C-alpha positions as CSV (number, residue, x, y, z in Angstrom):
1,M,32.7,11.2,-33.6
2,K,31.6,7.8,-35.1
3,K,28.9,5.4,-34.0
4,F,29.1,1.8,-35.0
5,T,26.8,-1.2,-34.7
6,L,27.7,-4.4,-36.5
7,L,31.2,-3.2,-37.3
8,C,31.8,-2.5,-33.6
9,I,30.5,-5.9,-32.6
10,A,33.1,-7.5,-34.9
11,L,35.9,-5.4,-33.4
12,L,35.0,-6.2,-29.7
13,S,36.3,-9.7,-29.5
14,L,38.7,-10.0,-26.5
15,T,42.2,-11.3,-26.9
16,M,44.0,-12.9,-24.0
17,L,47.5,-11.4,-23.8
18,R,48.5,-13.3,-20.7
19,A,46.6,-14.7,-17.7
20,N,45.9,-11.4,-16.0
21,V,45.3,-9.1,-19.0
22,I,42.3,-8.8,-21.4
23,S,42.1,-6.5,-24.3
24,G,40.2,-5.5,-27.4
25,T,39.4,-2.7,-29.8
26,C,37.3,0.4,-28.8
27,G,37.8,2.6,-31.9
28,D,39.1,2.5,-35.5
29,N,42.5,3.3,-34.2
30,L,42.0,2.7,-30.5
31,T,42.7,-0.4,-28.4
32,W,42.2,-1.2,-24.7
33,Q,43.9,-3.4,-22.1
34,Y,42.7,-4.3,-18.6
35,D,45.0,-5.7,-16.0
36,T,42.8,-8.0,-13.8
37,D,45.5,-8.0,-11.0
38,G,46.3,-4.2,-11.0
39,H,42.7,-3.2,-11.9
40,S,44.1,-0.7,-14.4
41,L,42.5,0.2,-17.8
42,V,44.7,1.6,-20.5
43,I,43.4,3.1,-23.7
44,S,46.0,3.3,-26.5
45,G,45.9,4.9,-30.0
46,S,44.2,8.0,-31.4
47,G,41.0,9.3,-32.8
48,D,37.4,8.8,-31.7
49,M,36.3,6.1,-29.2
50,Y,33.2,4.1,-30.2
51,D,29.9,5.1,-28.6
52,Y,28.2,2.4,-26.7
53,D,24.5,1.8,-25.9
54,E,23.3,1.1,-22.3
55,Y,20.6,-1.2,-23.7
56,G,22.2,-2.4,-27.0
57,L,25.9,-2.7,-27.7
58,P,27.6,-2.7,-24.3
59,C,31.0,-1.2,-23.5
60,P,33.5,-4.1,-23.7
61,W,34.8,-3.6,-20.1
62,K,31.4,-3.0,-18.6
63,T,31.5,-6.3,-16.7
64,V,34.6,-5.2,-14.8
65,A,33.7,-1.5,-14.4
66,E,33.3,-1.6,-10.7
67,A,36.7,-3.2,-10.2
68,I,38.6,-0.7,-12.3
69,T,40.7,1.7,-10.1
70,S,42.6,3.7,-12.7
71,V,42.1,4.8,-16.3
72,S,44.7,6.1,-18.7
73,L,43.6,8.1,-21.8
74,P,46.1,8.6,-24.6
75,N,47.3,11.9,-26.1
76,G,45.6,11.8,-29.5
77,L,42.2,10.7,-28.2
78,T,39.5,13.0,-29.6
79,H,36.2,11.6,-28.3
80,V,35.3,9.7,-25.2
81,G,32.5,7.4,-26.2
82,S,29.0,7.3,-24.6
83,H,28.6,5.0,-21.6
84,T,32.3,4.1,-21.5
85,F,33.3,4.7,-17.9
86,E,29.9,4.7,-16.1
87,W,29.7,2.7,-12.9
88,C,33.5,2.9,-12.4
89,Y,33.0,3.6,-8.7
90,N,36.6,3.1,-7.8
91,V,38.2,5.5,-10.3
92,K,39.0,8.6,-8.2
93,A,40.9,10.7,-10.7
94,I,41.5,11.0,-14.4
95,D,43.7,13.1,-16.7
96,F,42.1,14.3,-19.9
97,P,44.5,14.7,-22.9
98,S,44.7,18.1,-24.6
99,T,43.6,16.5,-27.9
100,L,40.1,15.8,-26.5
101,T,37.3,17.7,-28.2
102,S,34.1,15.9,-27.1
103,I,32.7,13.8,-24.2
104,G,29.8,11.4,-24.9
105,Y,26.4,10.8,-23.4
106,Y,26.7,9.4,-19.8
107,S,30.4,8.6,-20.4
108,F,31.4,9.3,-16.7
109,R,28.1,8.7,-15.0
110,S,28.4,7.4,-11.4
111,T,32.2,7.2,-11.0
112,G,34.4,7.9,-8.0
113,L,35.9,11.1,-9.4
114,T,36.4,13.8,-6.8
115,S,37.7,16.6,-9.1
116,I,38.1,17.1,-12.8
117,I,39.8,19.6,-15.0
118,I,38.4,19.6,-18.5
119,P,40.9,20.9,-21.1
120,N,40.1,23.9,-23.2
121,S,40.1,21.7,-26.3
122,V,36.7,20.3,-25.4
123,T,33.9,22.0,-27.2
124,E,31.1,19.5,-26.5
125,M,29.9,17.6,-23.5
126,E,26.7,15.5,-24.1
127,S,23.8,15.1,-21.7
128,G,24.6,13.4,-18.5
129,A,28.3,13.2,-19.2
130,F,29.2,13.6,-15.5
131,A,25.8,12.9,-13.9
132,E,25.3,11.2,-10.5
133,N,28.9,11.5,-9.4
134,S,28.3,11.5,-5.6
135,Y,32.0,12.3,-4.8
136,L,32.6,15.1,-7.3
137,Q,33.4,18.4,-5.5
138,S,35.5,20.4,-7.9
139,V,35.1,21.1,-11.7
140,V,37.1,23.3,-14.0
141,L,35.2,23.8,-17.3
142,P,36.8,24.6,-20.7
143,N,36.6,28.2,-21.9
144,N,35.6,27.3,-25.5
145,I,32.4,25.3,-24.8
146,Q,29.1,27.0,-25.6
147,N,26.5,24.6,-24.1
148,L,26.1,22.8,-20.9
149,E,23.7,20.1,-21.9
150,S,20.8,18.9,-19.7
151,Y,21.8,16.7,-16.7
152,V,25.5,17.1,-17.5
153,F,26.3,17.4,-13.8
154,G,22.9,16.3,-12.6
155,Y,22.6,14.9,-9.0
156,C,26.3,15.5,-8.3
157,N,25.3,16.2,-4.7
158,Q,28.7,17.2,-3.4
159,L,29.3,19.7,-6.2
160,K,28.3,22.8,-4.3
161,S,30.2,25.5,-6.3
162,I,31.2,25.9,-9.9
163,T,32.5,28.7,-12.2
164,I,30.8,29.0,-15.6
165,P,33.0,30.5,-18.3
166,A,31.9,33.4,-20.4
167,S,31.6,31.2,-23.5
168,I,28.6,29.4,-22.1
169,T,25.3,30.6,-23.8
170,T,22.9,27.7,-22.9
171,I,22.6,25.7,-19.7
172,G,20.1,22.8,-19.9
173,S,17.6,21.3,-17.5
174,D,19.0,19.8,-14.2
175,A,22.5,20.6,-15.5
176,L,23.6,21.9,-12.1
177,N,20.7,21.0,-9.8
178,Y,22.8,20.5,-6.6
179,C,25.1,23.6,-6.8
180,E,24.6,26.2,-4.1
181,D,27.0,28.8,-5.5
182,V,27.5,29.4,-9.2
183,Y,30.0,32.0,-10.4
184,L,29.2,33.3,-13.9
185,E,31.9,35.1,-15.9
186,S,29.6,36.3,-18.7
187,S,27.9,39.7,-18.4
188,T,25.1,38.4,-20.6
189,P,22.7,35.9,-19.0
190,A,22.7,32.4,-20.7
191,T,19.5,30.7,-21.7
192,I,18.3,28.4,-18.8
193,T,15.2,26.4,-17.8
194,N,13.2,26.3,-14.6
195,S,15.1,23.3,-13.4
196,T,18.7,24.3,-14.3
197,F,19.5,25.2,-10.8
198,K,18.1,24.4,-7.3
199,S,15.7,27.1,-6.1
200,N,18.0,28.5,-3.4
201,V,21.1,28.7,-5.5
202,V,23.2,31.9,-5.2
203,L,24.4,33.2,-8.5
204,H,27.5,35.4,-8.5
205,V,27.6,37.6,-11.6
206,P,29.8,40.5,-12.7
207,C,28.9,43.6,-10.7
208,N,27.9,45.7,-13.7
209,S,25.6,42.9,-14.9
210,V,23.4,42.5,-11.9
211,N,20.4,44.4,-13.4
212,A,20.7,42.4,-16.7
213,Y,20.5,39.1,-14.8
214,Q,17.7,40.3,-12.4
215,N,15.6,41.3,-15.4
216,A,16.2,38.2,-17.5
217,P,13.6,35.4,-17.9
218,I,13.8,32.8,-15.2
219,W,17.0,34.4,-13.7
220,Q,14.8,37.1,-12.2
221,F,13.3,34.5,-9.8
222,L,16.8,33.4,-8.5
223,T,19.2,35.1,-6.0
224,I,21.6,37.2,-8.0
225,M,24.8,38.6,-6.3
226,G,27.2,41.0,-7.9
227,N,30.9,40.1,-7.6
228,M,32.9,42.2,-5.2
229,D,36.3,43.8,-5.3
230,Y,37.3,41.5,-2.6
231,E,37.0,37.7,-2.2
232,F,34.6,36.5,0.4
233,N,34.4,32.9,1.6
234,L,31.4,31.7,3.6
235,S,31.1,28.3,5.3
236,A,29.3,26.6,8.1
237,N,30.2,24.1,10.8
238,E,28.2,21.0,11.6
239,G,24.6,21.7,12.6
240,G,23.5,24.2,10.0
241,S,24.2,26.1,6.9
242,A,24.9,29.7,5.8
243,R,24.3,31.6,2.6
244,I,24.6,35.1,1.0
245,T,21.1,36.6,0.7
246,N,21.9,40.0,-0.8
247,S,24.8,42.1,-2.1
248,V,25.5,45.7,-3.2
249,C,28.5,45.6,-5.6
250,A,29.3,49.3,-5.6
251,A,29.5,49.4,-1.8
252,N,31.2,46.0,-1.5
253,T,28.4,45.0,0.9
254,I,26.9,41.6,1.4
255,V,24.2,40.2,3.6
256,I,24.7,36.7,5.1
257,E,22.3,34.5,7.0
258,A,22.9,31.3,9.1
259,T,20.3,28.5,9.4
260,A,20.5,25.9,12.1
261,D,19.5,22.3,11.4
262,A,16.8,20.7,13.6
263,G,18.1,20.2,17.1
264,Y,20.9,22.8,16.7
265,R,21.1,26.5,17.5
266,F,23.2,29.3,15.9
267,T,25.8,30.6,18.3
268,G,27.6,33.2,16.2
269,W,30.1,33.8,13.4
270,S,33.8,32.9,13.6
271,D,34.8,36.5,13.9
272,G,32.7,36.9,17.1
273,N,29.7,38.7,15.6
274,T,26.3,37.2,16.6
275,D,23.9,39.1,14.3
276,N,21.8,36.9,12.1
277,P,21.2,38.0,9.4
278,R,24.2,40.2,9.1
279,A,25.5,42.8,6.7
280,I,29.3,43.0,6.0
281,V,31.1,45.8,4.2
282,L,34.3,44.3,2.6
283,T,37.5,46.3,2.9
284,A,39.7,43.2,2.3
285,D,39.4,39.5,1.5
286,K,37.4,37.8,4.3
287,T,36.4,34.4,5.5
288,V,33.5,33.8,7.8
289,T,32.1,30.5,9.3
290,A,28.7,30.1,10.9
291,Q,28.9,28.2,14.2
292,F,26.3,26.0,15.8
293,E,25.8,23.8,18.8
294,Q,23.3,21.1,19.7
295,S,20.2,22.5,21.5
296,T,18.2,21.0,24.4
297,T,15.9,24.0,24.5
298,Y,12.2,23.6,23.7
299,F,10.0,26.5,22.8
300,H,6.2,26.7,23.0
301,V,4.4,27.0,19.7
302,S,0.7,27.8,19.2
303,L,-0.9,28.0,15.8
304,F,-4.5,29.0,15.2
305,G,-6.7,28.9,12.1
306,I,-4.6,26.3,10.3
307,S,-5.7,23.3,8.1
308,Y,-2.7,21.2,9.1
309,M,0.7,21.3,10.7
310,E,3.9,19.1,10.2
311,Y,6.7,18.9,12.6
312,N,9.6,16.5,12.2
313,D,7.9,13.1,11.6
314,G,4.6,14.1,13.1
315,S,1.6,15.9,11.7
316,S,-1.8,17.2,12.9
317,N,-4.9,18.5,11.3
318,G,-6.2,21.9,12.4
319,P,-7.7,24.2,13.2
320,N,-5.4,24.8,16.2
321,W,-2.2,23.2,17.4
322,S,0.0,23.8,20.5
323,G,3.1,22.0,21.6
324,E,6.7,22.1,22.6
325,V,9.2,22.2,19.7
326,L,12.9,21.7,19.8
327,E,14.9,24.8,19.0
328,G,16.0,24.9,15.4
329,S,13.2,22.6,14.2
330,Y,11.1,23.5,11.2
331,I,7.3,23.5,11.2
332,R,5.1,23.7,8.2
333,F,1.5,24.8,8.2
334,E,-1.1,26.2,6.0
335,A,-4.1,28.5,6.2
336,I,-7.6,26.9,5.8
337,T,-9.0,27.3,2.3
338,N,-12.7,27.0,3.3
339,C,-12.5,29.4,6.2
340,G,-14.0,32.6,4.7
341,T,-11.3,34.8,3.0
342,F,-7.7,34.5,4.3
343,T,-6.3,38.0,4.9
344,G,-2.8,37.1,6.3
345,W,-1.0,35.9,9.5
346,S,-0.6,37.8,12.8
347,D,3.1,38.1,12.2
348,G,2.6,40.0,8.9
349,S,3.1,37.2,6.4
350,E,0.6,36.9,3.6
351,Y,1.7,33.5,2.2
352,T,-0.9,30.8,2.7
353,Y,1.7,28.1,3.2
354,R,4.4,28.6,5.8
355,N,7.7,26.9,6.6
356,I,9.4,28.5,9.6
357,Q,12.3,27.6,11.9
358,I,11.6,27.9,15.6
359,T,14.1,30.0,17.6
360,S,11.8,31.3,20.3
361,D,8.3,31.0,21.8
362,T,6.0,31.5,18.8
363,T,2.2,32.2,18.5
364,I,0.8,32.7,15.0
365,T,-2.8,33.2,14.1
366,A,-4.5,33.1,10.7
367,N,-6.8,36.0,10.0
368,Y,-10.0,35.6,8.0
369,T,-13.1,37.5,7.0
370,G,-16.6,36.2,6.0
371,I,-16.4,33.1,8.2
372,E,-19.3,30.6,8.0
373,T,-20.7,28.7,11.0
374,Y,-22.3,25.2,11.1
375,Q,-24.5,23.2,13.5
376,V,-22.5,20.1,14.4
377,S,-23.5,17.1,16.5
378,I,-21.0,14.2,16.7
379,T,-21.9,12.0,19.6
380,A,-22.0,8.4,20.8
381,G,-25.1,6.3,21.1
382,E,-25.8,4.0,24.0
383,H,-23.2,1.6,25.4
384,G,-20.1,3.6,24.3
385,H,-18.4,7.0,24.1
386,L,-16.2,9.0,21.8
387,S,-12.6,10.1,22.3
388,N,-13.6,13.5,21.1
389,E,-17.2,14.7,21.0
390,I,-18.6,17.9,19.6
391,V,-22.0,19.5,19.8
392,G,-23.0,23.0,18.9
393,E,-22.1,25.8,16.5
394,V,-18.7,25.3,14.8
395,S,-16.8,27.8,12.7
396,S,-15.8,26.7,9.1
397,C,-12.3,27.4,10.3
398,A,-12.5,24.2,12.3
399,N,-11.9,22.5,9.0
400,S,-11.7,18.9,10.3
401,F,-12.4,17.0,13.5
402,E,-10.8,13.7,14.6
403,T,-12.5,11.2,16.9
404,R,-12.7,7.5,17.8
405,A,-15.7,5.4,18.9
406,I,-15.0,3.5,22.1
407,P,-17.4,0.7,23.2
408,D,-18.3,0.0,26.8
409,E,-17.2,-3.3,28.3
410,G,-19.1,-6.2,26.8
411,Y,-20.1,-4.2,23.7
412,H,-18.6,-3.5,20.3
413,F,-18.7,-0.7,17.7
414,V,-21.0,-1.4,14.8
415,E,-21.0,1.7,12.6
416,W,-21.8,5.4,12.4
417,S,-25.4,6.4,11.8
418,D,-24.5,7.6,8.3
419,G,-23.1,4.1,7.4
420,Y,-19.4,4.8,7.9
421,E,-17.8,1.6,9.2
422,S,-14.4,2.5,10.7
423,R,-14.5,3.5,14.3
424,Y,-11.7,6.0,13.6
425,R,-13.1,9.0,11.9
426,W,-12.1,12.4,10.4
427,F,-14.9,14.8,9.9
428,N,-14.5,17.6,7.4
429,I,-16.7,20.5,8.6
430,Y,-18.1,21.9,5.4
431,S,-21.8,21.9,6.3
432,D,-24.2,21.0,9.2
433,I,-23.5,17.5,10.5
434,A,-25.5,15.2,12.8
435,V,-24.0,11.7,13.3
436,Y,-23.6,9.3,16.1
437,A,-21.7,6.1,16.8
438,I,-23.8,2.8,17.1
439,F,-22.7,0.1,19.6
440,A,-24.1,-3.4,20.1
441,K,-23.8,-6.2,22.7
442,G,-20.9,-8.6,22.4
443,E,-17.2,-8.1,22.5
444,Y,-16.8,-8.4,18.8
445,G,-19.1,-7.8,15.8
446,G,-19.6,-6.2,12.4
447,K,-21.8,-6.0,9.4
448,L,-22.9,-8.9,7.3
449,G,-25.0,-6.8,4.9
450,E,-26.5,-3.3,4.4
451,T,-28.7,-3.6,7.5
452,L,-27.5,-7.0,8.9
453,Y,-25.1,-7.3,11.8
454,W,-23.3,-10.0,13.8
455,S,-22.0,-10.0,17.4
456,Y,-20.1,-12.4,19.6
457,E,-20.7,-12.9,23.3
458,S,-17.8,-14.7,25.0
459,D,-19.9,-15.8,28.1
460,K,-22.3,-17.6,25.8
461,Q,-19.7,-18.5,23.2
462,Q,-22.4,-17.5,20.7
463,I,-22.6,-15.5,17.5
464,T,-25.9,-13.7,17.0
465,V,-27.0,-12.3,13.7
466,S,-29.6,-9.4,13.9
467,G,-31.1,-6.9,11.6
468,N,-32.8,-7.3,8.2
469,G,-32.2,-8.1,4.6
470,E,-29.6,-9.8,2.5
471,M,-26.4,-11.3,3.9
472,T,-23.5,-10.1,1.7
473,E,-21.2,-12.7,0.2
474,H,-17.8,-12.7,2.0
475,G,-15.7,-14.8,-0.3
476,Y,-14.3,-17.6,1.9
477,G,-16.2,-16.5,4.9
478,Y,-15.3,-14.9,8.2
479,I,-13.0,-17.7,9.4
480,G,-9.9,-15.4,8.7
481,Y,-11.3,-12.6,10.8
482,F,-12.4,-15.0,13.6
483,E,-8.8,-16.3,13.7
484,E,-7.5,-12.8,13.8
485,I,-9.5,-11.9,16.9
486,D,-8.9,-15.4,18.3
487,I,-12.5,-16.5,18.8
488,Q,-12.7,-19.2,16.1
489,S,-12.0,-22.0,18.6
490,T,-14.7,-20.8,21.1
491,I,-17.7,-20.3,18.8
492,D,-20.2,-23.0,20.0
493,K,-23.6,-21.6,19.0
494,L,-25.0,-19.6,16.1
495,V,-28.4,-17.8,16.3
496,I,-29.7,-16.0,13.2
497,G,-32.5,-13.8,14.2
498,E,-35.7,-12.9,12.4
499,G,-35.1,-10.5,9.5
500,A,-32.2,-12.2,7.7
501,T,-33.2,-13.5,4.3
502,N,-30.2,-15.7,3.5
503,I,-27.0,-17.4,4.8
504,S,-24.4,-16.3,2.3
505,K,-21.7,-18.3,0.5
506,S,-19.0,-19.8,2.8
507,I,-19.9,-17.4,5.6
508,F,-19.5,-19.9,8.5
509,K,-17.3,-22.3,6.7
510,S,-14.8,-24.3,8.8
511,L,-16.1,-23.2,12.2
512,R,-15.1,-26.6,13.5
513,K,-16.2,-26.0,17.1
514,L,-19.7,-24.9,16.2
515,T,-22.2,-27.4,17.6
516,S,-25.6,-25.8,17.0
517,A,-27.3,-23.4,14.6
518,E,-30.7,-21.8,15.1
519,L,-32.1,-20.4,11.8
520,A,-34.8,-17.8,11.6
521,A,-38.1,-18.4,9.7
522,S,-37.3,-15.4,7.4
523,I,-34.3,-17.2,5.7
524,V,-35.2,-18.0,2.1
525,R,-32.0,-19.7,1.1
526,I,-28.8,-21.2,2.4
527,D,-26.1,-20.5,-0.1
528,E,-23.2,-22.6,-1.3
529,S,-20.8,-24.0,1.4
530,A,-22.5,-21.8,4.1
531,F,-21.6,-24.4,6.8
532,E,-19.1,-26.5,5.0
533,D,-16.7,-28.4,7.2
534,C,-18.4,-27.4,10.5
535,R,-17.5,-30.8,11.8
536,S,-19.0,-30.5,15.2
537,L,-22.4,-29.2,14.1
538,A,-24.8,-31.6,15.6
539,S,-28.0,-29.6,15.7
540,I,-29.8,-27.4,13.0
541,S,-33.0,-25.8,14.2
542,F,-35.3,-24.5,11.4
543,S,-38.1,-22.2,12.6
544,T,-41.6,-23.2,11.6
545,P,-43.3,-22.1,9.5
546,S,-40.2,-21.4,7.4
547,S,-39.6,-19.3,4.3
548,L,-36.6,-21.5,3.3
549,I,-36.9,-22.8,-0.3
550,Y,-33.3,-23.6,-1.3
551,I,-30.3,-25.4,0.3
552,G,-27.2,-24.8,-1.8
553,D,-24.4,-27.0,-3.0
554,W,-22.0,-28.2,-0.3
555,A,-24.1,-26.2,2.3
556,F,-23.5,-28.7,5.1
557,Y,-20.6,-30.7,3.5
558,N,-18.7,-32.7,6.1
559,C,-20.9,-31.8,9.0
560,H,-20.0,-35.1,10.6
561,E,-21.9,-34.8,13.9
562,L,-25.3,-34.1,12.4
563,Q,-27.6,-37.1,13.4
564,S,-31.1,-36.0,12.6
565,L,-32.4,-33.7,9.9
566,S,-35.9,-32.4,9.3
567,I,-36.0,-30.1,6.2
568,P,-38.8,-27.6,6.7
569,E,-41.9,-27.4,4.5
570,G,-41.3,-25.0,1.6
571,V,-37.9,-26.2,0.5
572,T,-38.0,-27.2,-3.2
573,E,-34.3,-27.9,-3.9
574,I,-31.3,-29.4,-2.2
575,G,-28.0,-28.7,-4.0
576,K,-25.3,-31.2,-4.9
577,A,-23.2,-32.6,-2.1
578,A,-25.3,-30.5,0.4
579,F,-25.0,-33.1,3.1
580,Y,-22.1,-35.0,1.7
581,G,-20.0,-36.8,4.3
582,C,-22.5,-36.3,7.2
583,S,-21.4,-39.7,8.4
584,Y,-23.4,-39.8,11.6
585,L,-26.7,-38.8,10.0
586,Q,-29.3,-41.5,10.9
587,E,-32.7,-40.0,10.0
588,V,-33.9,-37.6,7.4
589,S,-37.3,-36.1,6.7
590,L,-38.0,-34.2,3.5
591,P,-41.1,-32.0,3.0
592,T,-43.9,-32.3,0.6
593,S,-42.5,-29.3,-1.3
594,I,-39.2,-31.0,-2.3
595,Q,-38.7,-31.2,-6.0
596,S,-35.0,-32.0,-6.6
597,I,-32.1,-33.4,-4.7
598,G,-28.6,-32.9,-6.2
599,D,-25.9,-35.4,-7.1
600,N,-24.0,-36.6,-4.0
601,A,-26.4,-34.6,-1.8
602,F,-26.4,-37.4,0.9
603,A,-23.4,-39.4,-0.3
604,L,-21.3,-41.1,2.4
605,C,-24.1,-40.8,4.9
606,S,-23.3,-44.4,5.6
607,R,-25.2,-44.6,9.0
608,M,-28.5,-43.4,7.7
609,Q,-31.3,-45.7,9.0
610,K,-34.4,-44.3,7.5
611,M,-35.8,-41.5,5.4
612,H,-39.2,-39.9,5.1
613,V,-40.0,-38.3,1.8
614,H,-43.4,-36.5,2.0
615,A,-43.5,-35.4,-1.6
616,V,-46.4,-36.9,-3.6
617,L,-44.3,-36.8,-6.8
618,P,-40.9,-38.4,-6.6
619,P,-38.3,-35.6,-6.4
620,T,-35.6,-35.5,-9.1
621,I,-32.4,-37.2,-7.9
622,A,-29.1,-38.1,-9.5
623,T,-27.2,-41.4,-9.9
624,K,-25.0,-40.7,-6.8
625,T,-27.5,-38.7,-4.7
626,F,-27.4,-41.6,-2.1
627,E,-23.9,-42.9,-2.9
628,Q,-22.7,-45.3,-0.2
629,V,-26.1,-45.2,1.5
630,S,-27.7,-48.6,2.1
631,H,-30.5,-49.2,-0.4
632,L,-32.1,-51.5,2.1
633,M,-32.8,-48.6,4.3
634,P,-36.6,-47.9,4.6
635,V,-37.7,-44.9,2.6
636,F,-41.2,-44.0,3.7
637,V,-43.3,-42.1,1.1
638,P,-47.0,-41.2,0.8
639,Q,-49.1,-44.4,0.6
640,N,-50.7,-43.3,-2.7
641,S,-47.2,-42.6,-4.2
642,V,-45.5,-45.9,-3.6
643,N,-46.0,-47.2,-7.1
644,A,-44.7,-43.9,-8.6
645,Y,-41.5,-44.1,-6.5
646,K,-41.0,-47.7,-7.3
647,A,-41.4,-46.9,-11.0
648,D,-38.8,-44.2,-10.9
649,P,-35.5,-45.6,-12.3
650,L,-33.4,-44.2,-9.4
651,W,-35.9,-44.2,-6.5
652,G,-37.0,-47.7,-7.5
653,E,-33.5,-49.0,-6.4
654,M,-34.4,-47.9,-2.8
655,N,-36.5,-49.8,-0.2
656,I,-39.8,-47.8,-0.8
657,I,-42.4,-48.3,1.9
658,G,-45.8,-46.6,2.2
659,A,-46.2,-44.3,5.1
660,D,-49.2,-46.2,6.4
661,E,-47.1,-49.3,6.9
662,E,-44.4,-47.6,9.0
663,L,-46.1,-48.2,12.4
664,D,-47.3,-51.7,12.0
665,S,-45.1,-53.4,9.4
666,V,-42.3,-54.5,11.8
667,D,-44.7,-55.6,14.6
668,N,-46.9,-57.6,12.2
669,V,-44.0,-59.5,10.8
670,S,-42.3,-59.9,14.1
671,T,-45.3,-61.8,15.4
672,T,-44.7,-64.5,12.8
673,A,-43.9,-67.8,14.4
674,S,-40.2,-68.4,14.9
675,A,-39.2,-65.0,13.3
676,T,-36.5,-63.0,15.2
677,K,-35.4,-59.3,14.8
678,Q,-31.8,-58.4,14.0
679,L,-30.0,-55.1,13.3
680,I,-27.6,-55.4,10.3
681,N,-25.6,-52.3,9.3
682,Y,-28.0,-50.1,11.4
683,Q,-31.1,-51.5,9.5
684,L,-33.8,-53.7,11.0
685,Y,-34.2,-57.2,9.4
686,L,-36.2,-60.3,10.3
687,L,-34.7,-63.8,10.3
688,H,-37.1,-66.7,9.6
689,G,-35.6,-70.0,9.0
690,D,-32.9,-69.6,6.3
691,H,-34.5,-66.4,4.9
692,I,-34.0,-62.6,5.7
693,Y,-36.9,-60.2,5.4
694,D,-36.8,-56.4,5.5
695,A,-38.9,-54.3,7.9
696,N,-41.8,-54.5,5.4
697,G,-41.8,-58.2,5.4
698,R,-40.3,-58.6,1.9
699,Q,-37.7,-61.3,1.4
700,V,-34.3,-60.0,0.6
701,K,-32.4,-63.3,0.9
C-alpha cells in the first residue's frame, strides 16, 4: 500500500476522452474512467490504489460520488484506497477481485451496498472501511483476516447478523455496534472492548466453548449462546421483536422471548404456542416467528415512592404516580435517593432504576427504611391561591412538590417569600420549608429591584412603583415587556411611591402615551434616558421637600408636551441633553442648589419664554446648553447676582434680569408715553417710536 502527496496531485489531472467520459490516474499502475451518461466508474490496471484524505488530497471522483451507480474493480487490484468510494449512495453492489489484500480507511463509508462478499485474499480492513452503510444487511468475511478494526461496520443499522471466522483474534470498538446476532466460529474468545457490540447482542459460540466465553473479560457481561445440533431461525412480525435469552447446548434447548412495541401486544408464536418466554427443545431444524397486533387496551399503573416516571413523551416527578397506560408501552422510573435506605420494590426487584413493559394492571411500591419527615408549609398569601398547596408533616420520600401561584382577578403574582420570582415552582423536600406566594394589586407587575415592585391597573391606566431601595438597571427598559403583555399603548400615568431611591437607566423609555409622572421625595437621582422619548409627557410632579440631586443625560429627551418645569431644591446637576427637544417647554425654574447644566440640556426648547435661576453663583453651562433658545428670553436671577451672571462668558449672552425687577419692569416701561407691548417669538417687547425694548426696558434695536 502506498500513500502519495505531491506525486498524487500531479497524477490527478483529468483527461477528456469524449464529451461524456472523464478519466485520470488513481495509482502507479491504475487509471479510472467515469461515464457521465451511464454513471459507471471503471478502474483499470493493477497494484495499489492511492489513499486519499477527507480533509487534504481528495478522491478525484469525489464530486460525482453521489451520481455513480456502478463500480468495476479490476483483477490485479491489491489495495482499495482510503476514502475512495464513500458517499456513493447509489452503488448497490460490488464485486471484489480475488487479488485484493487490503481495504483502506473509510473506503466504502455511506454507500448503497446491501450485501458484500469479501474474498479470502483480504487480510486487512482498516477502521471504518464499511461504516455507516444504512442498507447493508449481509456480510461474508474472509477467513484469513485477524483483526476487525474499530468502527469497521459501525452504524450499519440494518446489519443484524454476521458470522465471525475463527481467524479473528481482535474486534475493535463499535466494530459491530448494530448487530443483534453474532455467530463466532472460534472456540477462543477474541479481544473486544466495552463498545464492540450493542448491550443486548446474542453471541452464538461453539457449544463446547460456552464456559470459556462466559468467563472471559467483557464477554462475561454479554448473552452467550451455545450452537445447537440443529438450525434455529427466530424472527418477528411488525409490532415487536424476539430474541434468544438462554440456551443449553447439550440438551439442544433454547429459551426465546417476544417483546411488543408500544401500542402492540404479543399474540403468540407462528407454531401456535403462546408462552412468553418459551423454552424449545430442538429435535430438528426449526423456524419460529413472534406475532403481534395493535392494542387498544389500557392498563392502570400505580407507582409509589419514586423520584420520577417517564412514559412515552411525558414525565412526572414523584413520589407517586397513577395513570392509564397503553398495553405494550414502556415506563421508566427510579427509587428516591434521599428517602432513607432503599430496600427493593414490592415485585421483588432490587434495581433502583426500572424500565418495564406494561402488559397488565400494575402496582409497584418502593420500600425504604430510616425515612425522615419534615415540616412543610407551602401556601398563598392574600389575593391569590396555589394550584397545589401543602401544609404539615411530609416524608422525605415526597422528594419534590410542584405548584403554581394563581392571582385573584385584578391582582398579579409578585414573588415567593424566599425571593424566587417564577410563579411556577418545584420544591425539593430535603428539609423543613415555610414559604408563601406574594400577590399585589394590578393585572400585571414585577420587580424593579431587590425590594422594589411595579404594578399596572387597567382601570386607571396607571403604573405604580412601591417598595424601597435601588431600582435595578434594565438595559433598554421595560418597553419590550410592556409590548409583550400589550399595555404599552394604554399607560397614561406613573406614580413612584415613597421608598424608591432612583429611576434607573432607560426604564420608562419610549412610553409614548405616558402623560404624567409623580415622583416620590425619596428619589435621589433620575438616571440616563429614564423618560427619553416619552412624547406625551406633559406633567412631572416632584414631591417637596425632595431628595433629588441629579438628573441624568437624556433623562427627558424629546418629551415634547412638557410645558412647565420646576426643578426641586437640592438638585445640583442636570446632565447633557436632559431636556433636549422639549419643544413646548415655556417656563423653567432652577433651584438655588443647581451647580452645573450639561451641553444641549435645553437645546431645541424653542418656545421657552422665561427662566428663573435661583442659584447665587452662576451654574456651569456649556456652549450649546441653550442651543436654539432665544437669548432675548428673560432669565431672572438673584438681584445681587446679576453682575456675576452678566460677567460669565456664556450666561452673559442671555437676557439677565434681577429677580426684584420681574414684577414691575414691564409695567413701568409700559406706562411710558406712546410705548406699546408686542409679543415676538413668544417674548414680550415694547415698541416706542422706531426702537424696540426688552421687558427690562433695555433697547435691543
